[in-house]
C-alpha positions in Angstrom: 56.2 2.5 10.7 53.7 3.5 13.4 51.9 6.8 13.3 49.7 7.7 16.2 47.1 11.0 15.8 46.2 12.6 19.1 42.2 14.0 19.3 41.5 17.3 19.7 42.9 18.6 23.3 39.9 20.4 24.5 41.2 22.1 27.7 43.5 22.5 30.7 42.5 19.1 31.3 43.4 18.0 28.0 46.5 19.3 28.1 47.6 17.9 31.3 45.6 14.9 30.1 48.4 14.6 26.9 51.0 15.1 29.1 50.8 12.3 31.9 49.9 10.1 28.9 51.2 10.8 25.5 54.9 9.0 26.4 53.0 6.3 27.6 51.1 5.4 25.7 54.1 6.3 22.8 56.0 3.3 24.1 53.1 0.4 24.8 52.1 1.0 20.6 56.1 1.4 19.7 54.8 4.9 17.6 57.2 6.4 15.8 55.2 10.0 14.2 52.9 11.7 17.3 50.6 14.1 15.5 48.3 15.5 17.8 45.2 18.4 16.9 46.2 21.2 19.6 43.3 23.4 18.4 40.9 23.3 21.7 43.9 23.7 24.5 42.0 27.4 24.9 38.9 26.0 25.0 39.2 27.5 21.5 42.5 28.2 19.8 46.1 27.8 21.1 48.6 29.9 22.6 52.6 29.8 22.5 52.9 28.2 25.7 50.2 25.7 25.4 52.4 24.4 22.1 55.7 24.1 23.4 54.2 21.9 26.4 52.3 19.3 23.7 56.2 19.1 22.1 57.6 18.6 25.2 55.1 15.9 26.1 55.9 14.5 23.0 54.2 15.6 19.8 56.5 15.7 16.5 53.4 17.7 14.4 51.2 19.3 16.1 47.7 20.5 13.7 44.8 23.1 13.7 41.4 23.5 12.5 38.8 25.7 11.5 39.8 28.1 15.6 42.8 28.6 13.9 43.4 31.6 15.0 41.0 32.1 17.4 44.9 32.9 19.9 45.8 35.7 17.3 49.4 35.1 20.0 50.1 32.3 17.8 50.7 34.2 14.9 54.5 34.5 14.8 54.3 30.5 16.1 52.7 29.3 13.6 55.6 31.8 11.1 58.4 29.9 12.8 57.4 26.7 13.6 57.7 24.1 10.6 56.0 21.9 13.3 53.1 23.8 13.6 50.1 23.7 10.7 47.1 25.3 10.3 44.7 24.3 7.3 46.3 24.3 4.1 43.4 25.1 2.7 42.6 28.5 3.7 44.2 31.5 1.9 47.7 31.6 0.8 48.0 35.0 2.2 47.9 34.0 5.9 50.6 32.9 8.1 51.9 29.9 7.9 52.0 26.9 6.2 49.1 23.8 5.9 51.6 20.2 4.8 55.1 19.6 5.9 57.7 17.0 4.9 59.3 14.9 8.1 61.8 12.6 8.4 60.9 9.9 10.4 61.8 5.7 9.9 64.1 6.9 7.6 61.7 8.4 5.1 60.5 11.3 4.1 56.4 11.7 5.8 54.6 14.5 4.1 51.7 15.6 6.6 48.9 17.6 5.0 46.7 19.8 7.0 43.0 20.3 5.4 39.7 21.6 5.9 36.3 20.7 4.8 33.6 23.2 4.0 30.5 21.5 4.8 28.6 22.7 7.8 31.7 25.0 8.7 31.4 28.6 9.3 33.5 29.9 6.2 34.7 29.2 2.7 37.9 27.4 2.4 39.1 26.5 -1.0 37.8 23.2 -1.8 39.7 20.5 0.2 39.4 17.7 -2.4 41.6 20.0 -5.2 43.8 21.2 -2.5 45.1 17.7 -1.5 45.9 16.4 -4.9 47.6 20.2 -5.5 50.0 19.8 -2.6 50.6 15.9 -3.4 51.8 16.3 -7.6 53.7 19.3 -6.7 55.5 17.9 -4.2 56.0 14.3 -6.1 59.1 13.2 -5.6 60.2 15.4 -2.2 58.4 12.8 0.0 58.4 8.9 0.3 54.4 8.5 1.2 52.2 11.4 2.3 48.9 11.0 5.8 46.2 13.5 5.8 44.3 15.0 8.8 40.7 16.4 7.5 39.1 18.8 10.4 35.1 18.4 9.4 32.2 18.7 10.8 30.3 16.3 8.2 31.3 12.6 8.6 30.7 12.1 4.2 32.5 15.3 3.4 35.6 12.9 5.8 34.0 9.8 4.0 34.6 10.9 0.6 38.1 12.5 1.3 38.8 9.3 2.6 37.9 7.3 -0.8 39.4 10.6 -3.3 43.3 10.1 -1.2 42.7 5.9 -1.0 46.4 4.9 -2.4 47.5 8.4 -2.8 47.6 8.6 0.6 49.5 5.7 4.0 46.6 7.0 6.6 43.8 10.0 6.6 41.5 10.0 10.1 39.1 12.9 10.9 38.6 16.0 13.4 36.8 18.3 15.1 33.7 16.7 15.8 35.3 15.0 19.2 33.4 11.8 18.9 35.2 8.7 18.6 33.5 6.8 15.4 34.1 3.1 15.7 34.5 2.6 11.6 38.6 2.2 11.9 39.6 0.5 8.7 42.3 0.2 5.7 40.3 0.8 2.4 40.8 -0.9 -1.1 43.7 1.0 -2.3 45.7 0.7 1.1 44.8 3.8 3.1 44.2 3.5 6.4 41.2 5.7 7.7 38.9 6.7 10.0 36.1 9.2 10.3 37.2 11.4 13.6 39.7 10.0 16.3 37.8 11.6 18.4 39.4 14.2 21.5 41.3 14.5 24.5 39.9 15.9 27.4 37.3 15.4 30.2 35.3 12.2 29.9 31.7 13.0 31.5 31.5 16.1 28.7 29.7 17.5 26.1 32.6 17.8 23.0 34.9 18.9 26.7 32.0 21.7 27.7 30.4 21.0 30.6 26.6 19.0 30.1 24.2 21.8 32.0 25.8 24.4 30.3 25.2 22.8 26.7 21.9 21.6 27.5 20.6 25.1 28.5 21.7 26.6 25.1 19.9 23.9 23.2 16.7 24.5 25.3 17.1 28.4 23.9 18.2 29.8 28.1 19.9 32.3 28.5 23.4 31.3 28.5 27.1 32.5 29.5 30.6 31.9 28.5 31.2 27.8 28.5 33.5 26.1 31.2 35.5 22.9 30.2 34.2 19.9 32.1 35.7 18.9 35.6 36.4 15.0 35.9 37.6 11.8 34.7 39.4 12.5 31.0 40.4 10.2 28.5 42.8 10.4 25.6 41.5 9.5 22.1 43.6 8.3 18.9 44.4 6.1 16.9 47.6 4.0 15.5 48.1 3.6 11.7 50.6 0.3 10.7 52.1 1.6 7.3 54.1 -0.7 5.3 57.1 2.0 4.3 58.1 -0.6 1.0 54.5 -0.1 -0.1 53.4 3.0 1.4 50.4 1.1 2.5 48.7 0.8 5.4 48.4 -2.8 7.2 46.2 -2.1 10.5 44.6 0.7 11.8 43.8 0.6 16.3 41.7 3.1 17.7 43.2 3.8 20.9 41.7 5.2 24.0 42.9 5.5 27.1 40.5 6.6 29.7 42.3 8.1 33.2 40.9 9.9 36.3 41.4 13.8 36.6 45.2 14.4 35.8 
């Protein structure tokens, strides 16, 4: 079984890149199930229309992160669509769900979406404790589990990769928008990569026009960030999982450059 995960969709250009490239890449990699992080499609946040476009482009599940509430019109959509996940360790009274069980290749796959705490602006529940609580609560209801970690600190993502080693078939990081080169299979059989990168403008600072980012770091007067123009890239990873052993046998980084879509 092949799981295709795609990093943070940034701006309209990133969304058009996904629409143009996702289905050809799914065919190329023979992907069986696709998870897309969509929380930056509006710059910060996701609208129902943008979510619909991602599903139409070929996403099976969409995940969110720290910008989950930036577009409040997504709230009823979260309640109605079980294929859109917000972080599971946010306050339990908040709308939506942070995990779901889905059918693929005749198997039940548990997808968990967790947000970490180091260097983030708010305090969700402990993601390590939340992960095990979910796995225990759903024991026997799924065949294999995978987990997205939305986090700023590479150390926290690495720790989660080892913590869930043998418990999940795949663990990958999002949020920092810079793809890391540490894809591997951990000792107990969990496929891992610290960050799968982003999908959007290549010549940018995390999707933002470079001169605006430079001005901010210089201490200049700044204005609302604008997405960069020009060439785009799709970042992600493919995990090949043995459905019998529930272990990952191979991880491949995906970095697909295209001209402006």
